[in-house]
GUKEFI-437759 format. One line per 3 residues: number of its first residue (from 0); their letters; for each residue x, y, z of N, C-alpha, C, CB. Coordinates in pm, whole numbers, m for minus. Glycine has a CB too. Layout:
<pts>
NUM	A	X Y Z X Y Z X Y Z X Y Z | ...
</pts>
This chain:
<pts>
0	MTN	10750 8403 12610 10747 8337 12508 10572 8409 12455 10778 8158 12546 | 10538 8408 12351 10406 8411 12328 10364 8322 12241 10367 8522 12294 | 10228 8277 12295 10156 8193 12224 10090 8251 12091 10062 8142 12313
3	SAT	10084 8111 11982 10050 8157 11887 9894 8207 11898 10083 8068 11795 | 9832 8177 11994 9679 8148 12020 9642 8366 12011 9643 8027 12241 | 9769 8421 12092 9782 8551 12111 9863 8664 12032 9818 8550 12217
6	TPG	9920 8578 11971 10017 8668 11898 9979 8703 11771 10144 8613 11885 | 9973 8832 11742 9959 8920 11571 9993 8882 11489 10013 9032 11533 | 9880 8790 11394 9931 8796 11243 9974 8673 11231 10045 8901 11201
9	LIN	9962 8608 11326 9948 8443 11322 9824 8395 11369 10054 8368 11411 | 9791 8239 11299 9672 8160 11285 9603 8171 11438 9711 7997 11233 | 9519 8187 11485 9449 8183 11623 9400 8051 11617 9330 8295 11653
12	MSE	9453 7970 11727 9441 7828 11709 9295 7813 11804 9591 7735 11767 | 9312 7921 11878 9189 7868 11971 9019 7885 11867 9188 7995 12143 | 9029 8007 11767 8896 7996 11738 8939 7887 11577 8806 8182 11720
15	YPM	9017 7717 11614 8915 7662 11536 8940 7542 11638 8931 7647 11357 | 8850 7524 11699 8827 7383 11794 8856 7286 11734 8696 7347 11843 | 8967 7163 11815 8984 7089 11715 8909 6944 11748 9132 7085 11687
18	REP	8902 6886 11695 8826 6718 11712 8926 6615 11628 8636 6706 11622 | 8910 6532 11714 9006 6432 11612 8930 6368 11496 9072 6299 11698 | 9002 6364 11411 8885 6299 11274 8873 6141 11277 8953 6335 11092
21	QNA	8724 6147 11205 8674 6021 11286 8716 5917 11205 8514 6010 11314 | 8776 5986 11035 8822 5872 10942 8928 5929 10870 8713 5815 10842 | 8982 5856 10772 9092 5901 10695 9009 6020 10588 9175 5757 10612
24	QEL	8929 6055 10559 8865 6145 10469 8873 6313 10570 8683 6071 10428 | 8800 6269 10669 8828 6412 10775 8938 6417 10820 8751 6429 10900 | 9025 6355 10832 9200 6378 10840 9249 6455 10712 9294 6217 10842
27	VNL	9213 6384 10570 9233 6451 10471 9185 6595 10446 9198 6380 10393 | 9059 6615 10504 9035 6764 10481 9077 6852 10588 8895 6791 10459 | 9121 6791 10679 9155 6883 10822 9333 6973 10757 9187 6726 11016
30	VQN	9342 6868 10717 9522 6854 10668 9475 6995 10540 9597 6622 10565 | 9409 6962 10440 9386 7056 10339 9326 7173 10379 9315 7006 10243 | 9233 7179 10451 9199 7297 10499 9361 7352 10596 9041 7269 10596
33	TIS	9380 7280 10653 9539 7392 10724 9616 7385 10644 9636 7353 10864 | 9637 7330 10539 9760 7374 10437 9672 7487 10334 9835 7212 10332 | 9564 7513 10323 9508 7593 10232 9572 7762 10361 9292 7539 10196
36	QIQ	9468 7752 10436 9498 7856 10576 9628 7924 10590 9492 7774 10716 | 9740 7851 10606 9875 7880 10607 9901 7959 10473 9962 7748 10623 | 9858 7858 10360 9905 7952 10258 9856 8104 10225 9887 7884 10150
39	DKF	9726 8071 10264 9651 8190 10244 9725 8308 10333 9493 8163 10287 | 9810 8273 10494 9862 8369 10531 9993 8438 10516 9844 8353 10613 | 10031 8283 10452 10211 8344 10375 10162 8410 10273 10346 8214 10300
42	GQM	10052 8457 10207 10035 8523 10069 10019 8628 10141 9922 8484 9957 | 9909 8702 10254 9922 8786 10333 10023 8882 10334 9918 8736 10421 | 10137 8802 10429 10302 8796 10436 10357 8896 10329 10366 8635 10401
45	SDT	10308 8785 10288 10398 8801 10141 10376 8942 10084 10346 8685 10013 | 10254 8951 10043 10186 9104 10014 10237 9244 10094 10025 9092 10054 | 10216 9215 10200 10265 9312 10358 10420 9332 10328 10244 9206 10545
48	IMT	10516 9247 10292 10625 9258 10296 10675 9363 10181 10670 9133 10299 | 10609 9300 10035 10630 9366 9932 10619 9516 9939 10554 9318 9847 | 10490 9527 9992 10435 9669 10000 10526 9722 10066 10302 9696 10063
51	RID	10569 9686 10168 10679 9741 10288 10796 9773 10205 10728 9619 10418 | 10900 9685 10076 10966 9689 10078 10952 9789 9940 11015 9585 10116 | 10871 9821 9863 10859 9902 9759 10848 10034 9822 10749 9867 9668
54	DMG	10753 10046 9942 10711 10179 9995 10896 10250 10044 10571 10146 10160 | 11018 10143 10118 11095 10145 10113 11187 10212 10045 11088 10083 10117 | 11183 10133 9922 11235 10176 9787 11229 10319 9746 11166 10107 9687
57	RRI	11043 10385 9764 11058 10521 9698 11129 10616 9836 10880 10587 9634 | 11103 10526 9933 11161 10656 10060 11306 10641 10042 11117 10625 10257 | 11411 10572 9953 11519 10574 9941 11530 10619 9780 11574 10449 9993
60	DDL	11446 10639 9737 11461 10749 9581 11446 10853 9605 11366 10745 9461 | 11347 10890 9707 11323 11019 9739 11461 11083 9845 11168 11016 9813 | 11532 11051 9882 11632 11078 10024 11732 11101 9884 11677 10916 10183
63	ERN	11745 11022 9774 11871 11036 9748 11871 11163 9610 11935 10873 9714 | 11704 11201 9591 11680 11313 9525 11712 11418 9612 11551 11319 9477 | 11673 11433 9704 11705 11563 9838 11839 11588 9850 11662 11520 10004
66	IAH	11939 11456 9841 12093 11436 9877 12104 11521 9765 12180 11275 9881 | 12108 11458 9619 12175 11537 9515 12102 11672 9516 12169 11465 9368 | 11971 11700 9541 11953 11852 9546 12056 11961 9586 11855 11873 9630
69	VIA	12052 11918 9735 12172 11948 9824 12282 12001 9803 12213 11865 9867 | 12334 11878 9745 12485 11893 9665 12489 11974 9557 12540 11765 9606 | 12355 11982 9475 12375 12061 9362 12397 12211 9438 12241 12049 9250
72	QTN	12287 12266 9505 12264 12349 9609 12433 12429 9657 12185 12244 9735 | 12481 12337 9756 12646 12381 9823 12718 12370 9691 12730 12258 9961 | 12725 12294 9574 12778 12344 9455 12762 12457 9363 12767 12271 9397
75	AEL	12671 12500 9372 12601 12619 9310 12679 12745 9382 12424 12617 9340 | 12678 12737 9553 12702 12837 9590 12870 12842 9674 12577 12865 9663 | 12962 12770 9604 13056 12749 9640 13155 12843 9575 13068 12631 9632
78	P	13261 12922 9563 13298 13000 9467 13435 12975 9350 13311 13110 9543
</pts>
């Protein structure tokens, strides 16, 4: 089992020393900062996933063109 402090792509909690909030405002700030960091990370992950999906779509399109070309050549060579 991996630890979030060492797993690539996850927020490294060892970089964020935690101290107990001293009052309600510090707690609110801590929660807001944590949510902001999580949103940023999800945004980055979403962008990465969309880039990979787009890349895979281009590869599939290229593969379809290549298959169509091979089929056309094969049909042209048949008597």
